Every structure is written in structure tokens, then in C-alpha cells.
PyMOL Python script that loads the backbone (N, CA, C, O; Angstrom):
from pymol import cmd

cmd.read_pdbstr("""\
ATOM      1  N   UNK A   1       0.823  -1.193   0.000  1.00  0.00           N
ATOM      2  CA  UNK A   1       0.000   0.000   0.000  1.00  0.00           C
ATOM      3  C   UNK A   1       0.867   1.258   0.000  1.00  0.00           C
ATOM      4  O   UNK A   1       0.529   2.254  -0.639  1.00  0.00           O
ATOM      5  N   UNK A   2       1.979   1.202   0.718  1.00  0.00           N
ATOM      6  CA  UNK A   2       2.885   2.349   0.761  1.00  0.00           C
ATOM      7  C   UNK A   2       3.345   2.690  -0.660  1.00  0.00           C
ATOM      8  O   UNK A   2       3.435   3.861  -1.028  1.00  0.00           O
ATOM      9  N   UNK A   3       3.635   1.654  -1.452  1.00  0.00           N
ATOM     10  CA  UNK A   3       4.069   1.870  -2.830  1.00  0.00           C
ATOM     11  C   UNK A   3       3.000   2.657  -3.606  1.00  0.00           C
ATOM     12  O   UNK A   3       3.331   3.570  -4.361  1.00  0.00           O
ATOM     13  N   UNK A   4       1.732   2.306  -3.421  1.00  0.00           N
ATOM     14  CA  UNK A   4       0.635   3.026  -4.078  1.00  0.00           C
ATOM     15  C   UNK A   4       0.563   4.469  -3.596  1.00  0.00           C
ATOM     16  O   UNK A   4       0.293   5.373  -4.386  1.00  0.00           O
ATOM     17  N   UNK A   5       0.801   4.691  -2.309  1.00  0.00           N
ATOM     18  CA  UNK A   5       0.758   6.044  -1.755  1.00  0.00           C
ATOM     19  C   UNK A   5       1.913   6.904  -2.269  1.00  0.00           C
ATOM     20  O   UNK A   5       1.843   8.132  -2.240  1.00  0.00           O
ATOM     21  N   UNK A   6       2.975   6.248  -2.739  1.00  0.00           N
ATOM     22  CA  UNK A   6       4.116   6.977  -3.296  1.00  0.00           C
ATOM     23  C   UNK A   6       4.014   7.121  -4.814  1.00  0.00           C
ATOM     24  O   UNK A   6       4.954   7.582  -5.460  1.00  0.00           O
ATOM     25  N   UNK A   7       2.868   6.724  -5.384  1.00  0.00           N
ATOM     26  CA  UNK A   7       2.639   6.913  -6.813  1.00  0.00           C
ATOM     27  C   UNK A   7       2.858   5.691  -7.671  1.00  0.00           C
ATOM     28  O   UNK A   7       2.698   5.757  -8.890  1.00  0.00           O
ATOM     29  N   UNK A   8       3.226   4.564  -7.056  1.00  0.00           N
ATOM     30  CA  UNK A   8       3.398   3.328  -7.807  1.00  0.00           C
ATOM     31  C   UNK A   8       2.088   2.574  -7.937  1.00  0.00           C
ATOM     32  O   UNK A   8       1.053   3.026  -7.447  1.00  0.00           O
ATOM     33  N   UNK A   9       2.132   1.432  -8.591  1.00  0.00           N
ATOM     34  CA  UNK A   9       0.954   0.566  -8.737  1.00  0.00           C
ATOM     35  C   UNK A   9       1.048  -0.568  -7.725  1.00  0.00           C
ATOM     36  O   UNK A   9       2.075  -1.240  -7.628  1.00  0.00           O
ATOM     37  N   UNK A  10      -0.028  -0.778  -6.973  1.00  0.00           N
ATOM     38  CA  UNK A  10      -0.088  -1.834  -5.962  1.00  0.00           C
ATOM     39  C   UNK A  10      -1.187  -2.809  -6.366  1.00  0.00           C
ATOM     40  O   UNK A  10      -2.349  -2.422  -6.486  1.00  0.00           O
ATOM     41  N   UNK A  11      -0.823  -4.068  -6.576  1.00  0.00           N
ATOM     42  CA  UNK A  11      -1.788  -5.113  -6.896  1.00  0.00           C
ATOM     43  C   UNK A  11      -2.175  -5.814  -5.604  1.00  0.00           C
ATOM     44  O   UNK A  11      -1.357  -6.493  -4.983  1.00  0.00           O
ATOM     45  N   UNK A  12      -3.423  -5.644  -5.210  1.00  0.00           N
ATOM     46  CA  UNK A  12      -3.940  -6.223  -3.967  1.00  0.00           C
ATOM     47  C   UNK A  12      -4.889  -7.360  -4.326  1.00  0.00           C
ATOM     48  O   UNK A  12      -6.031  -7.124  -4.720  1.00  0.00           O
ATOM     49  N   UNK A  13      -4.408  -8.597  -4.188  1.00  0.00           N
ATOM     50  CA  UNK A  13      -5.229  -9.778  -4.523  1.00  0.00           C
ATOM     51  C   UNK A  13      -6.118 -10.156  -3.343  1.00  0.00           C
ATOM     52  O   UNK A  13      -5.735 -10.007  -2.183  1.00  0.00           O
ATOM     53  N   UNK A  14      -7.312 -10.648  -3.666  1.00  0.00           N
ATOM     54  CA  UNK A  14      -8.222 -11.160  -2.648  1.00  0.00           C
ATOM     55  C   UNK A  14      -9.293 -12.001  -3.324  1.00  0.00           C
ATOM     56  O   UNK A  14      -9.274 -12.177  -4.543  1.00  0.00           O
ATOM     57  N   UNK A  15     -10.211 -12.511  -2.547  1.00  0.00           N
ATOM     58  CA  UNK A  15     -11.319 -13.324  -3.067  1.00  0.00           C
ATOM     59  C   UNK A  15     -12.609 -12.605  -2.736  1.00  0.00           C
ATOM     60  O   UNK A  15     -12.804 -12.162  -1.604  1.00  0.00           O
ATOM     61  N   UNK A  16     -13.492 -12.487  -3.714  1.00  0.00           N
ATOM     62  CA  UNK A  16     -14.783 -11.827  -3.533  1.00  0.00           C
ATOM     63  C   UNK A  16     -15.870 -12.771  -4.009  1.00  0.00           C
ATOM     64  O   UNK A  16     -15.898 -13.169  -5.173  1.00  0.00           O
ATOM     65  N   UNK A  17     -16.766 -13.126  -3.097  1.00  0.00           N
ATOM     66  CA  UNK A  17     -17.854 -14.066  -3.403  1.00  0.00           C
ATOM     67  C   UNK A  17     -17.317 -15.337  -4.043  1.00  0.00           C
ATOM     68  O   UNK A  17     -17.906 -15.870  -4.983  1.00  0.00           O
ATOM     69  N   UNK A  18     -16.186 -15.819  -3.519  1.00  0.00           N
ATOM     70  CA  UNK A  18     -15.590 -17.060  -3.988  1.00  0.00           C
ATOM     71  C   UNK A  18     -14.772 -16.949  -5.257  1.00  0.00           C
ATOM     72  O   UNK A  18     -14.215 -17.946  -5.717  1.00  0.00           O
ATOM     73  N   UNK A  19     -14.686 -15.746  -5.841  1.00  0.00           N
ATOM     74  CA  UNK A  19     -13.930 -15.560  -7.085  1.00  0.00           C
ATOM     75  C   UNK A  19     -12.640 -14.802  -6.814  1.00  0.00           C
ATOM     76  O   UNK A  19     -12.649 -13.798  -6.101  1.00  0.00           O
ATOM     77  N   UNK A  20     -11.516 -15.278  -7.383  1.00  0.00           N
ATOM     78  CA  UNK A  20     -10.281 -14.506  -7.230  1.00  0.00           C
ATOM     79  C   UNK A  20     -10.408 -13.185  -7.969  1.00  0.00           C
ATOM     80  O   UNK A  20     -10.953 -13.129  -9.071  1.00  0.00           O
ATOM     81  N   UNK A  21      -9.907 -12.134  -7.361  1.00  0.00           N
ATOM     82  CA  UNK A  21      -9.890 -10.823  -7.991  1.00  0.00           C
ATOM     83  C   UNK A  21      -8.754 -10.022  -7.395  1.00  0.00           C
ATOM     84  O   UNK A  21      -8.061 -10.489  -6.491  1.00  0.00           O
ATOM     85  N   UNK A  22      -8.565  -8.825  -7.897  1.00  0.00           N
ATOM     86  CA  UNK A  22      -7.543  -7.932  -7.356  1.00  0.00           C
ATOM     87  C   UNK A  22      -7.973  -6.500  -7.602  1.00  0.00           C
ATOM     88  O   UNK A  22      -8.768  -6.212  -8.496  1.00  0.00           O
ATOM     89  N   UNK A  23      -7.434  -5.619  -6.794  1.00  0.00           N
ATOM     90  CA  UNK A  23      -7.517  -4.190  -7.046  1.00  0.00           C
ATOM     91  C   UNK A  23      -6.122  -3.741  -7.453  1.00  0.00           C
ATOM     92  O   UNK A  23      -5.141  -4.114  -6.810  1.00  0.00           O
ATOM     93  N   UNK A  24      -6.024  -2.958  -8.495  1.00  0.00           N
ATOM     94  CA  UNK A  24      -4.775  -2.303  -8.867  1.00  0.00           C
ATOM     95  C   UNK A  24      -4.938  -0.857  -8.442  1.00  0.00           C
ATOM     96  O   UNK A  24      -5.755  -0.130  -9.007  1.00  0.00           O
ATOM     97  N   UNK A  25      -4.167  -0.434  -7.448  1.00  0.00           N
ATOM     98  CA  UNK A  25      -4.402   0.808  -6.714  1.00  0.00           C
ATOM     99  C   UNK A  25      -3.231   1.769  -6.868  1.00  0.00           C
ATOM    100  O   UNK A  25      -2.079   1.344  -6.956  1.00  0.00           O
ATOM    101  N   UNK A  26      -3.531   3.086  -6.900  1.00  0.00           N
ATOM    102  CA  UNK A  26      -2.485   4.106  -6.877  1.00  0.00           C
ATOM    103  C   UNK A  26      -3.101   5.473  -6.599  1.00  0.00           C
ATOM    104  O   UNK A  26      -4.290   5.693  -6.829  1.00  0.00           O
ATOM    105  N   UNK A  27      -2.276   6.379  -6.105  1.00  0.00           N
ATOM    106  CA  UNK A  27      -2.669   7.787  -6.025  1.00  0.00           C
ATOM    107  C   UNK A  27      -2.362   8.476  -7.359  1.00  0.00           C
ATOM    108  O   UNK A  27      -2.746   9.626  -7.569  1.00  0.00           O
ATOM    109  N   UNK A  28      -1.666   7.766  -8.263  1.00  0.00           N
ATOM    110  CA  UNK A  28      -1.288   8.293  -9.566  1.00  0.00           C
ATOM    111  C   UNK A  28      -2.306   7.839 -10.605  1.00  0.00           C
ATOM    112  O   UNK A  28      -2.167   6.770 -11.199  1.00  0.00           O
ATOM    113  N   UNK A  29      -3.326   8.656 -10.818  1.00  0.00           N
ATOM    114  CA  UNK A  29      -4.411   8.322 -11.743  1.00  0.00           C
ATOM    115  C   UNK A  29      -3.882   8.142 -13.163  1.00  0.00           C
ATOM    116  O   UNK A  29      -4.321   7.243 -13.881  1.00  0.00           O
ATOM    117  N   UNK A  30      -2.948   8.988 -13.566  1.00  0.00           N
ATOM    118  CA  UNK A  30      -2.384   8.923 -14.917  1.00  0.00           C
ATOM    119  C   UNK A  30      -1.727   7.573 -15.178  1.00  0.00           C
ATOM    120  O   UNK A  30      -1.917   6.985 -16.243  1.00  0.00           O
ATOM    121  N   UNK A  31      -0.962   7.084 -14.219  1.00  0.00           N
ATOM    122  CA  UNK A  31      -0.294   5.790 -14.363  1.00  0.00           C
ATOM    123  C   UNK A  31      -1.314   4.660 -14.469  1.00  0.00           C
ATOM    124  O   UNK A  31      -1.142   3.745 -15.274  1.00  0.00           O
ATOM    125  N   UNK A  32      -2.370   4.718 -13.666  1.00  0.00           N
ATOM    126  CA  UNK A  32      -3.422   3.696 -13.752  1.00  0.00           C
ATOM    127  C   UNK A  32      -4.105   3.730 -15.122  1.00  0.00           C
ATOM    128  O   UNK A  32      -4.378   2.678 -15.701  1.00  0.00           O
ATOM    129  N   UNK A  33      -4.380   4.918 -15.640  1.00  0.00           N
ATOM    130  CA  UNK A  33      -5.007   5.023 -16.960  1.00  0.00           C
ATOM    131  C   UNK A  33      -4.084   4.495 -18.054  1.00  0.00           C
ATOM    132  O   UNK A  33      -4.553   3.874 -19.007  1.00  0.00           O
ATOM    133  N   UNK A  34      -2.775   4.734 -17.931  1.00  0.00           N
ATOM    134  CA  UNK A  34      -1.823   4.181 -18.897  1.00  0.00           C
ATOM    135  C   UNK A  34      -1.869   2.651 -18.875  1.00  0.00           C
ATOM    136  O   UNK A  34      -1.852   2.012 -19.927  1.00  0.00           O
ATOM    137  N   UNK A  35      -1.927   2.070 -17.679  1.00  0.00           N
ATOM    138  CA  UNK A  35      -2.032   0.616 -17.567  1.00  0.00           C
ATOM    139  C   UNK A  35      -3.324   0.144 -18.237  1.00  0.00           C
ATOM    140  O   UNK A  35      -3.310  -0.810 -19.015  1.00  0.00           O
ATOM    141  N   UNK A  36      -4.422   0.803 -17.938  1.00  0.00           N
ATOM    142  CA  UNK A  36      -5.700   0.417 -18.527  1.00  0.00           C
ATOM    143  C   UNK A  36      -5.682   0.453 -20.042  1.00  0.00           C
ATOM    144  O   UNK A  36      -6.186  -0.459 -20.696  1.00  0.00           O
ATOM    145  N   UNK A  37      -5.100   1.511 -20.603  1.00  0.00           N
ATOM    146  CA  UNK A  37      -4.993   1.596 -22.068  1.00  0.00           C
ATOM    147  C   UNK A  37      -4.155   0.433 -22.612  1.00  0.00           C
ATOM    148  O   UNK A  37      -4.488  -0.144 -23.647  1.00  0.00           O
ATOM    149  N   UNK A  38      -3.077   0.094 -21.918  1.00  0.00           N
ATOM    150  CA  UNK A  38      -2.176  -0.965 -22.382  1.00  0.00           C
ATOM    151  C   UNK A  38      -2.842  -2.335 -22.416  1.00  0.00           C
ATOM    152  O   UNK A  38      -2.501  -3.169 -23.254  1.00  0.00           O
ATOM    153  N   UNK A  39      -3.793  -2.573 -21.508  1.00  0.00           N
ATOM    154  CA  UNK A  39      -4.434  -3.896 -21.455  1.00  0.00           C
ATOM    155  C   UNK A  39      -5.881  -3.875 -21.927  1.00  0.00           C
ATOM    156  O   UNK A  39      -6.561  -4.900 -21.885  1.00  0.00           O
ATOM    157  N   UNK A  40      -6.359  -2.715 -22.376  1.00  0.00           N
ATOM    158  CA  UNK A  40      -7.695  -2.628 -22.959  1.00  0.00           C
ATOM    159  C   UNK A  40      -8.840  -2.437 -21.974  1.00  0.00           C
ATOM    160  O   UNK A  40      -9.977  -2.787 -22.291  1.00  0.00           O
ATOM    161  N   UNK A  41      -8.577  -1.897 -20.798  1.00  0.00           N
ATOM    162  CA  UNK A  41      -9.660  -1.627 -19.838  1.00  0.00           C
ATOM    163  C   UNK A  41     -10.230  -0.242 -20.139  1.00  0.00           C
ATOM    164  O   UNK A  41      -9.473   0.727 -20.188  1.00  0.00           O
ATOM    165  N   UNK A  42     -11.537  -0.124 -20.340  1.00  0.00           N
ATOM    166  CA  UNK A  42     -12.135   1.188 -20.605  1.00  0.00           C
ATOM    167  C   UNK A  42     -11.918   2.147 -19.429  1.00  0.00           C
ATOM    168  O   UNK A  42     -12.100   1.768 -18.272  1.00  0.00           O
ATOM    169  N   UNK A  43     -11.534   3.377 -19.728  1.00  0.00           N
ATOM    170  CA  UNK A  43     -11.227   4.378 -18.702  1.00  0.00           C
ATOM    171  C   UNK A  43     -12.391   4.598 -17.741  1.00  0.00           C
ATOM    172  O   UNK A  43     -12.171   4.908 -16.570  1.00  0.00           O
ATOM    173  N   UNK A  44     -13.614   4.444 -18.214  1.00  0.00           N
ATOM    174  CA  UNK A  44     -14.778   4.676 -17.335  1.00  0.00           C
ATOM    175  C   UNK A  44     -14.903   3.623 -16.235  1.00  0.00           C
ATOM    176  O   UNK A  44     -15.701   3.797 -15.314  1.00  0.00           O
ATOM    177  N   UNK A  45     -14.140   2.546 -16.311  1.00  0.00           N
ATOM    178  CA  UNK A  45     -14.153   1.531 -15.244  1.00  0.00           C
ATOM    179  C   UNK A  45     -13.235   1.886 -14.076  1.00  0.00           C
ATOM    180  O   UNK A  45     -13.287   1.232 -13.034  1.00  0.00           O
ATOM    181  N   UNK A  46     -12.394   2.913 -14.232  1.00  0.00           N
ATOM    182  CA  UNK A  46     -11.515   3.334 -13.148  1.00  0.00           C
ATOM    183  C   UNK A  46     -12.366   3.907 -12.022  1.00  0.00           C
ATOM    184  O   UNK A  46     -13.250   4.730 -12.262  1.00  0.00           O
ATOM    185  N   UNK A  47     -12.099   3.473 -10.795  1.00  0.00           N
ATOM    186  CA  UNK A  47     -12.904   3.885  -9.647  1.00  0.00           C
ATOM    187  C   UNK A  47     -12.090   4.764  -8.700  1.00  0.00           C
ATOM    188  O   UNK A  47     -10.918   4.500  -8.432  1.00  0.00           O
ATOM    189  N   UNK A  48     -12.741   5.813  -8.203  1.00  0.00           N
ATOM    190  CA  UNK A  48     -12.137   6.729  -7.234  1.00  0.00           C
ATOM    191  C   UNK A  48     -12.487   6.273  -5.827  1.00  0.00           C
ATOM    192  O   UNK A  48     -13.650   6.000  -5.530  1.00  0.00           O
ATOM    193  N   UNK A  49     -11.481   6.189  -4.958  1.00  0.00           N
ATOM    194  CA  UNK A  49     -11.739   5.869  -3.559  1.00  0.00           C
ATOM    195  C   UNK A  49     -10.586   6.394  -2.713  1.00  0.00           C
ATOM    196  O   UNK A  49      -9.486   5.845  -2.768  1.00  0.00           O
ATOM    197  N   UNK A  50     -10.817   7.445  -1.932  1.00  0.00           N
ATOM    198  CA  UNK A  50      -9.753   7.942  -1.052  1.00  0.00           C
ATOM    199  C   UNK A  50      -9.323   6.848  -0.082  1.00  0.00           C
ATOM    200  O   UNK A  50     -10.144   6.071   0.406  1.00  0.00           O
ATOM    201  N   UNK A  51      -8.026   6.803   0.188  1.00  0.00           N
ATOM    202  CA  UNK A  51      -7.466   5.818   1.111  1.00  0.00           C
ATOM    203  C   UNK A  51      -6.674   6.521   2.200  1.00  0.00           C
ATOM    204  O   UNK A  51      -6.084   7.579   1.985  1.00  0.00           O
ATOM    205  N   UNK A  52      -6.676   5.908   3.369  1.00  0.00           N
ATOM    206  CA  UNK A  52      -5.904   6.450   4.485  1.00  0.00           C
ATOM    207  C   UNK A  52      -4.454   5.994   4.362  1.00  0.00           C
ATOM    208  O   UNK A  52      -4.170   4.798   4.301  1.00  0.00           O
ATOM    209  N   UNK A  53      -3.550   6.955   4.328  1.00  0.00           N
ATOM    210  CA  UNK A  53      -2.128   6.636   4.271  1.00  0.00           C
ATOM    211  C   UNK A  53      -1.729   6.051   5.624  1.00  0.00           C
ATOM    212  O   UNK A  53      -1.859   6.728   6.644  1.00  0.00           O
ATOM    213  N   UNK A  54      -1.243   4.798   5.653  1.00  0.00           N
ATOM    214  CA  UNK A  54      -0.933   4.165   6.941  1.00  0.00           C
ATOM    215  C   UNK A  54       0.210   4.847   7.694  1.00  0.00           C
ATOM    216  O   UNK A  54       0.357   4.661   8.902  1.00  0.00           O
ATOM    217  N   UNK A  55       1.010   5.628   6.991  1.00  0.00           N
ATOM    218  CA  UNK A  55       2.129   6.318   7.654  1.00  0.00           C
ATOM    219  C   UNK A  55       1.676   7.558   8.407  1.00  0.00           C
ATOM    220  O   UNK A  55       2.263   7.917   9.428  1.00  0.00           O
ATOM    221  N   UNK A  56       0.617   8.225   7.899  1.00  0.00           N
ATOM    222  CA  UNK A  56       0.216   9.514   8.461  1.00  0.00           C
ATOM    223  C   UNK A  56      -1.210   9.522   8.999  1.00  0.00           C
ATOM    224  O   UNK A  56      -1.563  10.374   9.814  1.00  0.00           O
ATOM    225  N   UNK A  57      -2.029   8.574   8.546  1.00  0.00           N
ATOM    226  CA  UNK A  57      -3.443   8.572   8.916  1.00  0.00           C
ATOM    227  C   UNK A  57      -4.276   9.548   8.103  1.00  0.00           C
ATOM    228  O   UNK A  57      -5.483   9.650   8.319  1.00  0.00           O
ATOM    229  N   UNK A  58      -3.659  10.268   7.171  1.00  0.00           N
ATOM    230  CA  UNK A  58      -4.353  11.255   6.341  1.00  0.00           C
ATOM    231  C   UNK A  58      -4.951  10.562   5.121  1.00  0.00           C
ATOM    232  O   UNK A  58      -4.292   9.753   4.468  1.00  0.00           O
ATOM    233  N   UNK A  59      -6.217  10.892   4.818  1.00  0.00           N
ATOM    234  CA  UNK A  59      -6.865  10.345   3.616  1.00  0.00           C
ATOM    235  C   UNK A  59      -6.322  11.053   2.388  1.00  0.00           C
ATOM    236  O   UNK A  59      -6.152  12.272   2.368  1.00  0.00           O
ATOM    237  N   UNK A  60      -6.053  10.244   1.352  1.00  0.00           N
ATOM    238  CA  UNK A  60      -5.533  10.774   0.098  1.00  0.00           C
ATOM    239  C   UNK A  60      -6.395  10.299  -1.052  1.00  0.00           C
ATOM    240  O   UNK A  60      -6.953   9.202  -1.007  1.00  0.00           O
ATOM    241  N   UNK A  61      -6.505  11.121  -2.082  1.00  0.00           N
ATOM    242  CA  UNK A  61      -7.210  10.704  -3.284  1.00  0.00           C
ATOM    243  C   UNK A  61      -6.480   9.518  -3.887  1.00  0.00           C
ATOM    244  O   UNK A  61      -5.258   9.542  -4.039  1.00  0.00           O
ATOM    245  N   UNK A  62      -7.227   8.487  -4.227  1.00  0.00           N
ATOM    246  CA  UNK A  62      -6.650   7.294  -4.851  1.00  0.00           C
ATOM    247  C   UNK A  62      -7.687   6.706  -5.804  1.00  0.00           C
ATOM    248  O   UNK A  62      -8.882   6.988  -5.703  1.00  0.00           O
ATOM    249  N   UNK A  63      -7.204   5.889  -6.725  1.00  0.00           N
ATOM    250  CA  UNK A  63      -8.048   5.245  -7.724  1.00  0.00           C
ATOM    251  C   UNK A  63      -7.674   3.780  -7.802  1.00  0.00           C
ATOM    252  O   UNK A  63      -6.586   3.379  -7.389  1.00  0.00           O
ATOM    253  N   UNK A  64      -8.601   2.973  -8.344  1.00  0.00           N
ATOM    254  CA  UNK A  64      -8.282   1.553  -8.526  1.00  0.00           C
ATOM    255  C   UNK A  64      -9.086   0.952  -9.668  1.00  0.00           C
ATOM    256  O   UNK A  64     -10.168   1.423 -10.021  1.00  0.00           O
ATOM    257  N   UNK A  65      -8.517  -0.105 -10.229  1.00  0.00           N
ATOM    258  CA  UNK A  65      -9.218  -0.965 -11.177  1.00  0.00           C
ATOM    259  C   UNK A  65      -9.643  -2.208 -10.414  1.00  0.00           C
ATOM    260  O   UNK A  65      -8.877  -2.721  -9.598  1.00  0.00           O
ATOM    261  N   UNK A  66     -10.852  -2.703 -10.666  1.00  0.00           N
ATOM    262  CA  UNK A  66     -11.259  -4.041 -10.223  1.00  0.00           C
ATOM    263  C   UNK A  66     -10.815  -5.002 -11.321  1.00  0.00           C
ATOM    264  O   UNK A  66     -11.248  -4.881 -12.467  1.00  0.00           O
ATOM    265  N   UNK A  67      -9.964  -5.941 -10.978  1.00  0.00           N
ATOM    266  CA  UNK A  67      -9.460  -6.901 -11.959  1.00  0.00           C
ATOM    267  C   UNK A  67     -10.013  -8.283 -11.630  1.00  0.00           C
ATOM    268  O   UNK A  67      -9.707  -8.858 -10.585  1.00  0.00           O
ATOM    269  N   UNK A  68     -10.840  -8.809 -12.547  1.00  0.00           N
ATOM    270  CA  UNK A  68     -11.420 -10.149 -12.393  1.00  0.00           C
ATOM    271  C   UNK A  68     -11.352 -10.858 -13.738  1.00  0.00           C
ATOM    272  O   UNK A  68     -11.169 -10.227 -14.779  1.00  0.00           O
ATOM    273  N   UNK A  69     -11.502 -12.167 -13.702  1.00  0.00           N
ATOM    274  CA  UNK A  69     -11.531 -12.945 -14.938  1.00  0.00           C
ATOM    275  C   UNK A  69     -10.299 -12.699 -15.798  1.00  0.00           C
ATOM    276  O   UNK A  69      -9.169 -12.804 -15.320  1.00  0.00           O
ATOM    277  N   UNK A  70     -10.522 -12.371 -17.070  1.00  0.00           N
ATOM    278  CA  UNK A  70      -9.420 -12.174 -18.017  1.00  0.00           C
ATOM    279  C   UNK A  70      -8.540 -10.979 -17.651  1.00  0.00           C
ATOM    280  O   UNK A  70      -7.387 -10.916 -18.077  1.00  0.00           O
ATOM    281  N   UNK A  71      -9.061 -10.033 -16.870  1.00  0.00           N
ATOM    282  CA  UNK A  71      -8.271  -8.848 -16.486  1.00  0.00           C
ATOM    283  C   UNK A  71      -7.293  -9.160 -15.350  1.00  0.00           C
ATOM    284  O   UNK A  71      -6.357  -8.396 -15.115  1.00  0.00           O
ATOM    285  N   UNK A  72      -7.501 -10.270 -14.648  1.00  0.00           N
ATOM    286  CA  UNK A  72      -6.667 -10.610 -13.494  1.00  0.00           C
ATOM    287  C   UNK A  72      -5.330 -11.198 -13.967  1.00  0.00           C
ATOM    288  O   UNK A  72      -5.314 -12.260 -14.590  1.00  0.00           O
ATOM    289  N   UNK A  73      -4.212 -10.522 -13.681  1.00  0.00           N
ATOM    290  CA  UNK A  73      -2.917 -11.065 -14.110  1.00  0.00           C
ATOM    291  C   UNK A  73      -2.635 -12.410 -13.435  1.00  0.00           C
ATOM    292  O   UNK A  73      -3.011 -12.616 -12.281  1.00  0.00           O
ATOM    293  N   UNK A  74      -1.975 -13.325 -14.151  1.00  0.00           N
ATOM    294  CA  UNK A  74      -1.656 -14.617 -13.529  1.00  0.00           C
ATOM    295  C   UNK A  74      -0.638 -14.436 -12.411  1.00  0.00           C
ATOM    296  O   UNK A  74       0.172 -13.509 -12.426  1.00  0.00           O
ATOM    297  N   UNK A  75      -0.700 -15.335 -11.451  1.00  0.00           N
ATOM    298  CA  UNK A  75       0.292 -15.315 -10.366  1.00  0.00           C
ATOM    299  C   UNK A  75       1.612 -15.838 -10.901  1.00  0.00           C
ATOM    300  O   UNK A  75       1.641 -16.748 -11.729  1.00  0.00           O
ATOM    301  N   UNK A  76       2.693 -15.264 -10.427  1.00  0.00           N
ATOM    302  CA  UNK A  76       4.022 -15.786 -10.754  1.00  0.00           C
ATOM    303  C   UNK A  76       4.380 -16.806  -9.689  1.00  0.00           C
ATOM    304  O   UNK A  76       4.092 -16.593  -8.511  1.00  0.00           O
ATOM    305  N   UNK A  77       5.002 -17.908 -10.081  1.00  0.00           N
ATOM    306  CA  UNK A  77       5.404 -18.887  -9.059  1.00  0.00           C
ATOM    307  C   UNK A  77       6.465 -18.292  -8.134  1.00  0.00           C
ATOM    308  O   UNK A  77       7.295 -17.488  -8.556  1.00  0.00           O
ATOM    309  N   UNK A  78       6.423 -18.698  -6.878  1.00  0.00           N
ATOM    310  CA  UNK A  78       7.436 -18.263  -5.919  1.00  0.00           C
ATOM    311  C   UNK A  78       8.756 -18.938  -6.235  1.00  0.00           C
ATOM    312  O   UNK A  78       8.771 -20.091  -6.666  1.00  0.00           O
ATOM    313  N   UNK A  79       9.877 -18.234  -6.027  1.00  0.00           N
ATOM    314  CA  UNK A  79      11.172 -18.890  -6.263  1.00  0.00           C
ATOM    315  C   UNK A  79      11.395 -20.013  -5.259  1.00  0.00           C
ATOM    316  O   UNK A  79      10.906 -19.976  -4.130  1.00  0.00           O
ATOM    317  N   UNK A  80      12.149 -21.013  -5.708  1.00  0.00           N
ATOM    318  CA  UNK A  80      12.471 -22.145  -4.821  1.00  0.00           C
ATOM    319  C   UNK A  80      13.408 -21.662  -3.717  1.00  0.00           C
ATOM    320  O   UNK A  80      14.265 -20.811  -3.954  1.00  0.00           O
ATOM    321  N   UNK A  81      13.245 -22.207  -2.510  1.00  0.00           N
ATOM    322  CA  UNK A  81      14.166 -21.820  -1.429  1.00  0.00           C
ATOM    323  C   UNK A  81      15.580 -22.317  -1.748  1.00  0.00           C
ATOM    324  O   UNK A  81      15.752 -23.317  -2.445  1.00  0.00           O
ATOM    325  N   UNK A  82      16.584 -21.609  -1.233  1.00  0.00           N
ATOM    326  CA  UNK A  82      17.961 -22.041  -1.516  1.00  0.00           C
ATOM    327  C   UNK A  82      18.247 -23.407  -0.895  1.00  0.00           C
ATOM    328  O   UNK A  82      17.724 -23.742   0.167  1.00  0.00           O
ATOM    329  N   UNK A  83      19.070 -24.172  -1.564  1.00  0.00           N
ATOM    330  CA  UNK A  83      19.449 -25.492  -1.045  1.00  0.00           C
ATOM    331  C   UNK A  83      20.424 -25.304   0.103  1.00  0.00           C
ATOM    332  O   UNK A  83      21.212 -24.358   0.118  1.00  0.00           O
ATOM    333  N   UNK A  84      20.362 -26.209   1.055  1.00  0.00           N
ATOM    334  CA  UNK A  84      21.273 -26.133   2.230  1.00  0.00           C
ATOM    335  C   UNK A  84      22.349 -27.149   2.124  1.00  0.00           C
ATOM    336  O   UNK A  84      23.202 -27.239   3.007  1.00  0.00           O
TER     337      UNK A  84
END
""", "prot")
cmd.dss("prot")
cmd.show_as("cartoon", "prot")
cmd.util.cbc("prot")
cmd.orient("prot")
């Protein structure tokens, strides 16, 4: 979340009504719109929702995409632990 508050993109995965989904969140609306254009998400689907910055407790303007189904990026496998 801190990354999103600093203007980066934060992918927050969760399950909603039994379906995997994610929010792609940022205070940088322009960056989110660039991502949407790159993957074909209509700009009108971008949602505004102020978020509380966990460092300060101050609410900040933020936006997010709801990513479900084909819009949900695949998970990358975790790297194998080092051999001992």
C-alpha cells in the first residue's frame, strides 16, 4: 500500500464471493489510466476511492481498477528456497 501512496501501482489480490480478484491501486491516476490503455480496460471503469495513508493517517485521493476474470494477471510462481 505504501508503494501506491508513493505513486506506484499496488496489486492487492483477494477473493470476492468465492472468485479470485484484485484491485490495482495508486494515487497516480495517470499511471493507472496508462495501464488500462495498455491492457484494454475502458477508462470509465476506473474507480475513485480515497485511502488512508498508513504512515500519516491522512486520507488521500486514490483510484483503482477491479481486476477479475481475463483482467486478473496470472500469479508468478514463488522462487524455490535455496538449497542447504
